[in-house]
C-alpha positions, 0 to 999 in steps of 0.5 A: 332578643326580639320582644315577646310578651309572657303570654305569647311565650307561654302560649308557644311553649304550651302548644308544644306537646310532649310528643312534638318536643320529643321529635323536635329535640330528637334522640338524646336531645339532638336536632336533625338539620337539612340544608337547602342550597350550597354556595358561598354562604351555604358552605359557611353554614355547614361549617358552623352547624357541624361544629355543634355537638347536638346537631346531626347533618341529615340532608342537603338539597342543591340544584347543581350536581357538583355543588351537591356532591361538594356539600355532602362531602363537607358534611361527611367530613365530620366523623360518623356523619352520613348525609343524604343528597336531594336534587328536589328540596321537597323530598328533603322536607318530607323527611321525618328525621329533619327537624330544622332547615337551613335556607341558603339559596338565592334571595328569590327562594327565601320566602317560599322555602321558609313557608313550605318548611314551616308548613312541613313542621320544620324550624328554619334558619333563613339567610338574609335578605328574608324576602325579595319584595315587601309583601313576602315578609307579612306572608312569612310571619303569618305562616310562621306564627300559624305553625308555631315555628322557630325562625332565625334570620341570617343577620348574624351581627345581632349575635356579636357580643360587641354589637350587643354591648354597642346596643346598650351604649346607644340605648343608654345614650352613652355618647349622647342623643343619636343624631345620624348613622352613616353606613357603607360598603366600598370595593373596586371590582372593575371592569365587572363580570363581562357578558358570558354566553356558555350553555346551561350545564347538563347537571344544573336544574335551572327551572328548579333554580328559577322557582317562583321567579320569572322564566328567563333564558339561561346565561351564566350570570342568571345562576349561582352567585351572580344572581345578585345583579338581577332584579328578578332574583335580588335587590343587589347590594342594598338587600345584601350588605346594607341589610346587615347594617340597617338591621343593627340600626333598627335593632339598637333604636327599636324602630320598626322602619323609616318614615321616608326613604330617598335613594339614587344611583345606578349601574354606572361602571361595571361592564357586564349584563347586570341590572342592580346598582353598582353605585347607590346612596340612600337616606332613611328618615327615622323618628328623630334621626337619619341613616345614610347608606352608600355602596360602591362596587367600582371605587374603594375610596379613602375611608374604611370599606365597611361598617357604620358610624353612629353620631351622637351629641357627645361623640361617635361610635364606629362599628363593624364585625371586627369591633367598635370604637367610641370617639369622644367629642370635646366640650366647647363653650357655645360662644367659642364656636362663633367667629369674633369679628373686628368691631364687634359690639360690646356684650357680644360673644367672646372666646374663652380660654378652655382646657380641652375636656372630653364629654365621655371616655374613649373606648375600644372593644374587639369583635369576631365575625366567626364568633358571630356566626357560631353564636347565631347558630347556637341561639337558633338551636337553643330556641328550637329546644326552648320554643322562644323567639330567636335574636333575629325573629321573622318579624325582625327580618321582615322589618329589615328587608322592608327598609332595603326594599323601600330604598330600591323602590325609590331608586327605581321610581326616582322619587322619595318614598313615604312609608307608614311602618305601622300600616305597612303602606306607601303613602300617596304613590300608587305606582310605588305601592304596586312594587310592594308585591310581585306574582309568583311563576306557575306552579309556585303561585298555587303553592303560595296560595295553599300556604296562605289559605 
């Protein structure tokens, strides 16, 4: 769980009056939940929240009418449930019987929706990446703390029992001193998504869907799932899939962020109108270890398609959502690693006859992606009641997103980015530093100003 000193926690709990706790907990200790966005991950969240006995599925907001109907039907599949539908999420935030909001929109809405919900007195479960650009994370933290809200970021791997066990192994240096981490996500979706030109559906509120993002003419890929391929709305797979793995790296090592990031790649293969990289490699330089991310959208390759490998001085840890495995290294006298040349001088290194002996014991532990999602929801609900910080607090989500954004800034500038994680500043590169923030489109810029004032 995110660290919070006893004074901070006591202050948060003390600020929760008996009256406000009664509203948060609801009648019979129940929590009223509203959902904003119902797509692929939104459907997953409805499924997970409706499995919790202390949750009422009160409302759902969605800009696309068919998905709104689908989402309401999914909620009301639970016996005794009546869920209200909204085309405008602001009406959902006005509702007094909604205690918590689940944000499952495209990335460009995550920050503003979270801040608006917190200002409306709601606790928030927001999908990752928490932000579209770096400065949003600091704004969000400011608003969340001011309104004393509970926030859970959707980096569900933190709630996996085997990830928690692996974290302990790393921290106790079970497989030695950590040297490097390799992370990857490979698949082959050639030839891509094409360049469709269908008109905007009449039952899709595209202007609301755009929200604070720049106004662009509608086309099918600028909407619904394919938003991920455009810089206006997302950071591509770097902020989508890499976010999960980098989140675990920083969580298990206690690092706020990298000191430097270098990235290269581009949209080399997919034949469509997307912008974000289909091929990308990034090197993250942390204190005393490095981490490397690679993703391929047009090549599955010959290695495991996803997950991370932690390399230590006594062995390696391979981990993904299905479990982890510890692979021990074998002890070897240093002299045996040096080739013995003909005519070697007397007294030089000599090979020794050794019996192979592992540094550590091998280990294999299973995991479950479904269990991680359910446990993450449960942690959020429990923290709503206790007012403690969640396992993936707003500060954690910010730091994870920053690492991803820095990689994309490096990719787009073609330069190594040096970062001060304490001051949250890019060093000696004004052009790159200007990419830490973007303007919001009207009228949402005024909404942001009001939230921060």
